[in-house]
N, C-alpha and C positions, 0 to 999 in steps of 0.2 A: 504494500500500500504506500502511496506517495508520502503520506504524513509520517510513516514509520511506526504507526501504532496499529497493531493487529487486533481484530475482534476475537473474542472467545466463543462466539456463537457456533455451536455444533463442534467445538474442539474438545478433545478428550484430555482431561486434566486429572493426573494422579497426585494425591496428597498423602504422603507417608507420614503418619502421625496426625491424620485428619480427624480423629475422633474427639479431640478436646483441645482447649486452649487456642493457641495461634493457628494450629493446623485446621481446627474446626472452622475458624473464621475465614481462612483461605478457601476452604471448600465451599462455604456459604457464599462468599463473594464471587467466586468463579461460577457457581451455579446461577447466581443472580444476573451474571453477564452472559448467560446462555450456554455455559460450558457443560459438557457431559462429565460428571465428576465421579471419580473412584477414590474412596478413602481406604486407607490401610492402617491397622493398629494391632498391637499385640494383646489388646484387651477386648474380649468379646462383649463384655458388659458396656464398655464405652462405645463400641461400634454400634451396638443395638440402640443405645440412647441417641447417638448422633444420627443414625438412619431414621429413627422415628421423628426427629426434628427437621431433618433436611428433606425427607420425603423421597423423591426420585433420585436415589444415589446408589451406586454399587459399593458394597462394603466387604472387605476381605481381611481375614486375619493374617498378620505378617510380623515376624520378628526380624527386623532389618539387620540385626547383628549376625544372623545366620545366612551366610552367602548362598548356600544351596537353596534356601527358602526364597531368597530374593530373586534368584535366577528363575525358579519355578513360577514365582509370582508374575514376572514380566512375560514369561512364555505363555502363561494363561491369559494375561490381559491383552497382549498383542500391541498393535500400533497405537501410539499416543502422541499428543502434541506438546504437552507441558508436564513437568514433574516438579513438585515442591517437596522438600524434606524438612521437617521440623524435629528437633531433638534438644532436650535440655540436660544440663549437668547439675545434679542436685548436691554433689559433694562440696562442702564448704569448709573442710578442715584445713588447718594451716600446714605449711610445708613439712614440719617435723611430726605432726600428728597423723597425717594421712598415711595409710599403708600402701605399699607398692601394689598389692592386690586391688585395693580400692581405686587407685589411679588407673590400673589396667582396665578395670570394669567401666570406669567413666569414659575412657577412650573408646572402648567397645561400643558403649551406648551412643555416644555422640559423633565421634569421628569415623569409626569403621562402618557404622550403619550408613552414613552418608556416602562413604567410599563405595560400599556395596551397591547402593541404589544407583549411583552415577554409573558405575561400571556396567551393570546389567540392564539399566534403564536406557542408557544412551542409544544403543542400537535400535531401540523401539521408537525413538523420537523422530517424527516426520520432519521434513524440510521446513525451516522457519520456526521450529520449536525450541524449547528451552528447558534447562534444569536450574532450579534455584535452591541453594544450600542455606543453612542457618549457622551463623557464628554467634558473637555476643561481645558486648562492650569490654569485657575483661581481656580481649585480644589487644586492646589499645591502651588501657589504663591499668595500673597495678592495684591489686586488692589482696591484702594479706591472707584472707580466707578463701580466695579464689585462684590459688596457684595452679591447680590442676585444670580448672576451667580456662584459665588464661592460655595455657599451653595448647589445649584442645582447640579453642577458638582461633588461635593464631594458625594452627595447622589447617583448619577448615578454610581459612581465607587464602592460604598458600595453595591449597588444593584447587580452589576456585580459579585462581589465575592460571595455573598450569592446565587445568581441564579446558579452559576457554580456548587454549591453543590446540590441545590434543583432540578435542571432540568436535571442532569446527567441521561443518556449519551449524551444529547444535550450539546454541548459546548457553553459557554457564555463568551464573551470577550468584551473589550471596547477599542476604540481609544481615545486618549487625544490630540486633535490638539492644536497647539500654535496659533499665529496670522496668519490668512489666509485671503487672498483677495478673496471674493466670491461676486456674484451679490446680495445675500440676505443681505449682510452687509450694514450698513449706508454708503452712498456715499457722505456724506457732506464733506466740506473742512476740518473740524476738524478731522473727521475719517481718511482722507487721511494723515493729519499731524501726527496722532498717529501711523499709519502704517509705515510712513517714519522714525519716531523717533525710533520705535521698531527695524526696519530693521538695523539701524546704530549700535544698541547694540548687535544684534545677531552674533554669530560666522560665520554664513553663509551670513550675510550682506544683507538679504532680508527676506520678509515674505513668508509664504507658498502659494502653489498653490493647488486648490481643488484636482487635479489628484494625488498629492503626498499623501494626506490623503487617497484617494481611494485605493492606492496601499497597504497601511497598512491594510485596511479592507480586501482586497483580500487575503493578506497573512494570516490573521486570519481565513478566511473561509477555506483556503486550508491546513493550518497546523493542522494536526490531533492530535498533542500533546499539543496544546495551549488551555487552558481554565482557567477562572478566572484571565486572564491577562489584564493589562491596558497598552497599547502600546503608548508611547509618540512620537509624531511627531511634534516637536516644534522648529526646527532650532537651538537647543542648549540653549533654553531659561532657562531651569531648571539648567543649569550649571553655570549661572550667579550668 
């Protein structure tokens, strides 16, 4: 299209992690723009709840850390136009408190799951399509309790840039959310305190909402001139 913005009407959109939080909002927004949405999650309970709310959507169980399962998933799904992957790191231990096993588990959950989806999903993406990864603000700013997350998010962004060259003409981008209040996050009193403290510091004076991150993902899907980009949606946190 001359304007460089593609429609999602009748496009097949896969959202891995689409049963809750940011992923659910991506699925909801893509559906609203006419996309044929397929959501995947490791939780059948969340899939059922998401399908009940979204209505006409295909829902499939998937553990994205299992490479064989990811390969079989895309073989079953077939040709698609866009893939979005959301994944969170919940480990907030300090450098000397986190165990190596916990660090490995966190990498499996967020980095290797995205690696697997990109590897086996890319051959199924049609011309003009895209893959959107998810990193996080700890890739750019230091946080004593987010040492593992910082390393993982930095790795995701490096992967994005390399895959943009490796997988061309498939476009590969990433969104980098700041602090976002989602159901998947820790709901403890301390977590709420942290979000309140961050909100006071940010220029926008609040933390993000899942649908705001989803809009950035939809932009990257539709913007035919965007690849290798990392889009920050952080309420101005990087400006501090």
